[in-house]
Backbone as ProteinMPNN parsed JSONL, in Angstrom:
{"seq_chain_A": "MSEETASPRRRFLKLAGGAAAAMVLLGSLPRRVWAALPHLSASTNATAKALHYVDDNTKAVAPHKPGEECSKCVHFQGKAGEAWGPCAIFPGFDVNAKGWCSGYQAKS", "coords_chain_A": {"N_chain_A": [[35.692, 16.682, 33.615], [34.752, 13.525, 34.473], [35.629, 10.076, 33.846], [33.519, 8.382, 34.458], [31.092, 9.852, 34.072], [31.201, 10.545, 31.39], [31.052, 8.208, 29.858], [28.322, 7.041, 30.061], [26.984, 9.142, 28.788], [28.079, 9.143, 26.212], [27.243, 6.627, 25.383], [24.471, 7.034, 25.38], [24.25, 8.981, 23.319], [25.156, 7.507, 21.116], [23.15, 5.528, 20.995], [20.894, 7.169, 20.548], [21.531, 8.294, 18.058], [21.612, 5.976, 16.484], [18.941, 5.15, 16.726], [17.615, 7.273, 15.459], [18.572, 6.975, 12.836], [17.481, 4.457, 12.257], [14.73, 5.066, 12.315], [14.507, 6.727, 10.077], [15.13, 4.937, 7.997], [13.076, 2.984, 8.34], [10.868, 4.593, 7.924], [10.925, 5.075, 5.202], [10.45, 2.609, 4.16], [7.737, 1.545, 3.391], [7.214, 2.799, 0.864], [9.246, 1.751, -0.693], [8.664, -0.986, -0.624], [6.189, -1.08, -1.938], [6.907, -0.503, -4.503], [7.429, -2.616, -6.255], [5.248, -4.448, -6.509], [3.374, -7.427, -7.287], [0.948, -7.753, -9.943], [-2.534, -7.975, -9.378], [-4.6, -10.824, -9.894], [-7.656, -12.234, -10.66], [-7.904, -14.842, -11.41], [-5.937, -16.257, -10.095], [-6.029, -15.548, -7.427], [-7.798, -16.115, -4.56], [-9.274, -14.352, -2.898], [-9.654, -12.16, -4.574], [-11.207, -13.368, -6.518], [-13.492, -14.032, -5.016], [-14.444, -11.488, -4.419], [-15.166, -10.609, -6.869], [-13.264, -9.287, -8.504], [-12.11, -7.415, -11.284], [-9.927, -6.498, -13.969], [-10.78, -4.63, -15.758], [-13.211, -2.326, -15.501], [-15.468, -2.134, -17.08], [-16.266, -4.665, -17.577], [-17.341, -5.605, -15.293], [-19.544, -7.202, -12.926], [-22.937, -7.001, -11.54], [-23.028, -5.672, -8.275], [-21.987, -3.46, -9.67], [-21.711, -0.092, -10.805], [-21.88, 2.232, -13.531], [-18.926, 4.13, -14.034], [-17.682, 3.534, -11.641], [-14.561, 2.701, -10.402], [-11.351, 1.369, -9.486], [-9.477, 3.467, -9.01], [-11.061, 5.466, -8.002], [-11.839, 4.672, -5.547], [-11.925, 4.397, -1.937], [-10.137, 2.577, -0.888], [-8.04, 2.341, -2.648], [-4.642, 2.972, -2.98], [-2.811, 4.047, -4.654], [-1.044, 6.524, -6.638], [-2.545, 9.399, -8.191], [-3.319, 9.088, -11.608], [-1.636, 6.929, -12.087], [-1.342, 3.708, -13.599], [-1.498, 1.295, -12.222], [-1.814, 0.359, -8.767], [-1.361, 0.027, -5.159], [-3.739, -1.627, -2.972], [-5.862, -1.51, -0.156], [-7.558, -3.619, 0.371], [-6.448, -5.784, -0.929], [-3.709, -6.639, 0.157], [-0.239, -6.591, -0.643], [-0.436, -6.74, -3.358], [-0.744, -5.055, -6.52], [-3.44, -3.272, -7.915], [-5.42, -2.778, -10.858], [-5.943, 0.522, -11.896], [-8.192, 1.061, -13.358], [-9.78, -1.007, -12.725], [-12.206, -3.017, -10.833], [-13.978, -4.088, -7.877], [-16.212, -5.874, -5.645], [-15.871, -4.74, -3.204], [-15.788, -2.052, -3.448], [-15.818, 1.351, -2.494], [-16.841, 4.58, -2.733], [-14.72, 7.467, -2.909], [-14.934, 10.28, -0.769]], "CA_chain_A": [[34.712, 15.646, 33.375], [35.339, 12.243, 34.827], [35.358, 8.96, 32.931], [32.242, 7.79, 34.828], [29.977, 10.607, 33.494], [31.338, 10.615, 29.936], [30.672, 6.943, 29.247], [26.872, 6.945, 29.838], [26.587, 10.144, 27.809], [28.473, 8.635, 24.884], [26.357, 5.515, 25.068], [23.177, 7.619, 25.031], [24.353, 9.623, 22.01], [25.226, 6.443, 20.115], [21.816, 4.935, 20.885], [19.992, 8.153, 19.94], [21.888, 8.371, 16.633], [21.165, 4.735, 15.856], [17.476, 5.167, 16.673], [17.223, 8.232, 14.422], [18.85, 6.347, 11.536], [16.506, 3.385, 12.068], [13.437, 5.67, 11.987], [14.566, 7.197, 8.696], [15.053, 3.756, 7.135], [11.754, 2.387, 8.449], [9.911, 5.522, 7.349], [10.936, 4.968, 3.738], [10.187, 1.225, 3.782], [6.514, 1.266, 2.633], [7.332, 3.217, -0.528], [10.124, 0.806, -1.387], [7.961, -2.262, -0.732], [5.124, -0.949, -2.922], [7.434, -0.213, -5.829], [7.504, -3.777, -7.132], [4.225, -5.431, -6.156], [2.8, -8.135, -8.434], [-0.412, -7.356, -10.322], [-3.578, -8.882, -8.893], [-5.346, -11.566, -10.905], [-8.761, -12.999, -10.078], [-7.756, -16.258, -11.75], [-4.984, -16.904, -9.19], [-6.2, -15.067, -6.062], [-9.128, -16.497, -4.081], [-9.977, -13.168, -2.403], [-10.059, -11.383, -5.755], [-12.31, -14.099, -7.15], [-14.669, -13.908, -4.148], [-14.936, -10.111, -4.498], [-15.462, -10.353, -8.288], [-12.307, -8.308, -9.044], [-11.798, -7.43, -12.715], [-8.977, -5.452, -14.366], [-11.501, -3.676, -16.601], [-14.497, -2.118, -14.839], [-16.585, -2.277, -18.022], [-16.636, -6.081, -17.587], [-17.758, -5.944, -13.936], [-20.917, -7.681, -12.73], [-23.698, -6.277, -10.521], [-23.675, -4.373, -8.156], [-21.195, -2.393, -10.287], [-22.424, 0.997, -11.483], [-20.974, 2.935, -14.448], [-18.066, 5.148, -13.431], [-16.957, 3.018, -10.485], [-13.287, 2.052, -10.718], [-10.442, 1.32, -8.341], [-8.836, 4.755, -8.743], [-12.032, 6.329, -7.32], [-12.218, 3.945, -4.328], [-11.175, 4.787, -0.749], [-9.124, 1.568, -0.588], [-6.939, 2.466, -3.606], [-3.575, 3.753, -2.371], [-1.886, 4.496, -5.679], [-1.059, 7.943, -6.963], [-3.428, 9.783, -9.293], [-2.722, 8.946, -12.926], [-0.909, 5.666, -12.239], [-2.163, 2.629, -14.154], [-1.628, 0.264, -11.184], [-1.467, 0.847, -7.437], [-1.731, -0.857, -4.062], [-5.105, -1.555, -2.466], [-5.963, -1.998, 1.219], [-8.298, -4.882, 0.385], [-5.567, -6.829, -1.451], [-2.33, -6.31, 0.524], [0.796, -7.332, -1.344], [-0.706, -6.727, -4.792], [-1.199, -3.84, -7.191], [-4.673, -3.449, -8.677], [-5.543, -1.88, -12.006], [-6.699, 1.727, -11.549], [-9.463, 0.996, -14.086], [-10.454, -2.227, -12.302], [-13.328, -2.894, -9.898], [-14.362, -5.258, -7.087], [-17.421, -5.604, -4.87], [-15.485, -3.983, -2.004], [-15.698, -0.653, -3.851], [-16.465, 2.416, -1.719], [-16.453, 5.84, -3.362], [-14.045, 8.497, -2.109], [-15.836, 11.42, -0.541]], "C_chain_A": [[35.376, 14.301, 33.655], [34.934, 11.171, 33.82], [33.983, 8.342, 33.205], [31.058, 8.519, 34.184], [30.032, 10.65, 31.976], [30.838, 9.334, 29.27], [29.161, 6.795, 29.061], [26.383, 7.961, 28.8], [26.906, 9.678, 26.395], [27.545, 7.505, 24.454], [24.969, 6.027, 24.662], [23.214, 8.237, 23.635], [24.441, 8.592, 20.886], [23.859, 5.808, 19.901], [20.834, 5.894, 20.208], [20.268, 8.281, 18.44], [21.433, 7.134, 15.881], [19.652, 4.676, 15.719], [16.985, 6.115, 15.584], [17.445, 7.641, 13.03], [17.838, 5.239, 11.244], [15.134, 3.951, 11.695], [13.405, 6.166, 10.545], [14.433, 6.016, 7.735], [13.667, 3.127, 7.171], [10.677, 3.288, 7.857], [9.831, 5.438, 5.84], [10.587, 3.564, 3.262], [8.906, 1.015, 2.993], [6.601, 1.671, 1.165], [8.218, 2.258, -1.319], [9.434, -0.535, -1.589], [6.916, -2.197, -1.828], [5.637, -0.796, -4.345], [7.351, -1.414, -6.767], [6.482, -4.852, -6.764], [3.706, -6.137, -7.403], [1.369, -7.661, -8.701], [-1.403, -8.425, -9.868], [-4.296, -9.547, -10.057], [-6.426, -12.395, -10.218], [-8.623, -14.49, -10.364], [-6.815, -16.992, -10.793], [-5.155, -16.507, -7.732], [-7.642, -15.327, -5.609], [-9.928, -15.299, -3.568], [-10.482, -12.323, -3.556], [-11.24, -12.051, -6.447], [-13.593, -13.94, -6.341], [-15.285, -12.506, -4.213], [-15.189, -9.662, -5.935], [-14.557, -9.278, -8.896], [-12.117, -8.521, -10.537], [-10.829, -6.282, -13.0], [-9.65, -4.34, -15.156], [-12.906, -3.501, -16.047], [-15.687, -2.223, -15.784], [-17.069, -3.721, -18.1], [-17.136, -6.546, -16.217], [-19.23, -6.358, -13.895], [-21.618, -6.826, -11.677], [-23.108, -6.604, -9.147], [-22.866, -3.201, -8.718], [-22.093, -1.359, -10.963], [-21.435, 1.704, -12.395], [-20.194, 4.034, -13.723], [-17.303, 4.688, -12.209], [-15.695, 2.311, -10.963], [-12.353, 2.198, -9.526], [-9.834, 2.685, -8.008], [-9.754, 5.726, -8.012], [-12.506, 5.727, -6.002], [-11.346, 4.389, -3.142], [-10.048, 3.803, -0.423], [-7.909, 1.655, -1.51], [-5.893, 3.416, -3.037], [-2.535, 4.221, -3.378], [-1.997, 5.996, -5.913], [-1.995, 8.198, -8.141], [-2.677, 9.681, -10.616], [-1.924, 7.677, -13.142], [-1.851, 4.589, -12.75], [-2.421, 1.53, -13.128], [-1.238, 0.876, -9.85], [-1.906, -0.123, -6.364], [-3.15, -0.604, -3.581], [-5.136, -2.156, -1.066], [-6.685, -3.335, 1.309], [-7.406, -6.05, -0.04], [-4.112, -6.503, -1.116], [-1.33, -7.202, -0.214], [0.605, -7.384, -2.844], [-1.031, -5.313, -5.267], [-2.469, -4.179, -7.952], [-4.689, -2.446, -9.822], [-6.409, -0.69, -11.597], [-8.064, 1.744, -12.23], [-10.25, -0.267, -13.733], [-11.608, -1.942, -11.36], [-13.473, -4.191, -9.11], [-15.569, -4.884, -6.241], [-17.128, -4.917, -3.539], [-15.396, -2.489, -2.27], [-16.483, 0.261, -2.913], [-15.95, 3.734, -2.285], [-15.741, 6.764, -2.394], [-15.018, 9.652, -1.926], [-15.214, 12.728, -0.962]], "O_chain_A": [[36.443, 13.999, 33.12], [34.001, 11.359, 33.04], [33.346, 7.832, 32.284], [30.097, 7.862, 33.782], [28.99, 10.78, 31.333], [30.245, 9.403, 28.193], [28.741, 6.441, 27.96], [25.472, 7.67, 28.025], [26.082, 9.812, 25.49], [27.118, 7.441, 23.301], [24.366, 5.517, 23.718], [22.289, 8.031, 22.849], [23.86, 8.789, 19.818], [23.451, 5.573, 18.763], [20.029, 5.468, 19.38], [19.334, 8.367, 17.643], [20.925, 7.234, 14.764], [19.138, 4.203, 14.706], [16.04, 5.794, 14.864], [16.6, 7.792, 12.147], [17.387, 5.098, 10.108], [14.444, 3.382, 10.849], [12.386, 6.038, 9.868], [13.692, 6.101, 6.756], [13.134, 2.77, 6.121], [9.675, 2.793, 7.341], [8.779, 5.702, 5.258], [10.44, 3.351, 2.058], [8.968, 0.338, 1.966], [6.103, 0.947, 0.302], [7.954, 1.99, -2.492], [9.608, -1.159, -2.636], [6.76, -3.158, -2.582], [4.871, -0.947, -5.297], [7.213, -1.229, -7.976], [6.818, -6.035, -6.713], [3.606, -5.521, -8.465], [0.671, -7.223, -7.786], [-1.136, -9.622, -9.966], [-4.566, -8.914, -11.078], [-6.138, -13.165, -9.302], [-9.172, -15.314, -9.632], [-6.881, -18.217, -10.685], [-4.488, -17.077, -6.868], [-8.588, -14.816, -6.209], [-11.138, -15.234, -3.782], [-11.607, -11.825, -3.522], [-12.162, -11.377, -6.907], [-14.664, -13.735, -6.912], [-16.499, -12.352, -4.079], [-15.401, -8.477, -6.191], [-15.008, -8.459, -9.697], [-11.981, -9.653, -11.003], [-10.894, -5.231, -12.364], [-9.136, -3.223, -15.214], [-13.714, -4.427, -16.113], [-16.816, -2.386, -15.322], [-18.15, -3.986, -18.625], [-17.333, -7.742, -16.002], [-20.042, -5.924, -14.713], [-20.978, -6.022, -10.999], [-22.726, -7.75, -8.911], [-23.046, -2.065, -8.28], [-23.09, -1.696, -11.602], [-20.25, 1.773, -12.066], [-20.747, 4.768, -12.903], [-16.373, 5.365, -11.772], [-15.753, 1.431, -11.822], [-12.554, 3.056, -8.666], [-9.692, 3.02, -6.832], [-9.277, 6.714, -7.453], [-13.466, 6.215, -5.405], [-10.173, 4.717, -3.32], [-9.095, 4.176, 0.261], [-6.856, 1.103, -1.192], [-6.218, 4.54, -2.654], [-1.486, 4.737, -2.992], [-2.93, 6.647, -5.442], [-2.208, 7.322, -8.979], [-1.538, 10.134, -10.729], [-1.564, 7.371, -14.279], [-3.025, 4.558, -12.379], [-3.475, 0.895, -13.169], [-0.428, 1.801, -9.8], [-2.73, -1.001, -6.618], [-3.696, 0.486, -3.756], [-4.514, -3.188, -0.814], [-6.443, -4.104, 2.239], [-7.585, -7.173, 0.43], [-3.35, -6.127, -2.007], [-1.548, -8.401, -0.384], [1.401, -8.01, -3.544], [-1.529, -4.486, -4.503], [-2.568, -5.243, -8.564], [-4.047, -1.397, -9.755], [-7.481, -0.869, -11.021], [-8.995, 2.376, -11.731], [-11.264, -0.565, -14.363], [-11.953, -0.786, -11.111], [-13.136, -5.266, -9.607], [-15.911, -3.706, -6.131], [-18.057, -4.551, -2.82], [-14.967, -1.733, -1.397], [-17.639, -0.002, -2.581], [-14.742, 3.969, -2.308], [-16.094, 6.846, -1.218], [-15.818, 9.959, -2.81], [-15.841, 13.779, -0.835]]}, "name": "protein", "num_of_chains": 1, "seq": "MSEETASPRRRFLKLAGGAAAAMVLLGSLPRRVWAALPHLSASTNATAKALHYVDDNTKAVAPHKPGEECSKCVHFQGKAGEAWGPCAIFPGFDVNAKGWCSGYQAKS"}
């Protein structure tokens, strides 16, 4: 094996190994980012206020219907049984699983 053929091969293997490591790190990033999100508050967030977000669905205004809560919404991305979780409507914040907003859409 000559020096000319070994060098490109080594370079390829280094790049492939680095790419694989980067994919593993980037694949775990969303779970790490979601671990410490601040809780959403309608008093400090304009979007939450506009969508009538409340932490307690029993205090929600119309068009809220009994039984509707964030944990039963398609936008809620938290795990079942968690008190707070991320929401697609409010990126960067955790919403209360028992909360509600006018963006509610029932899971099918």
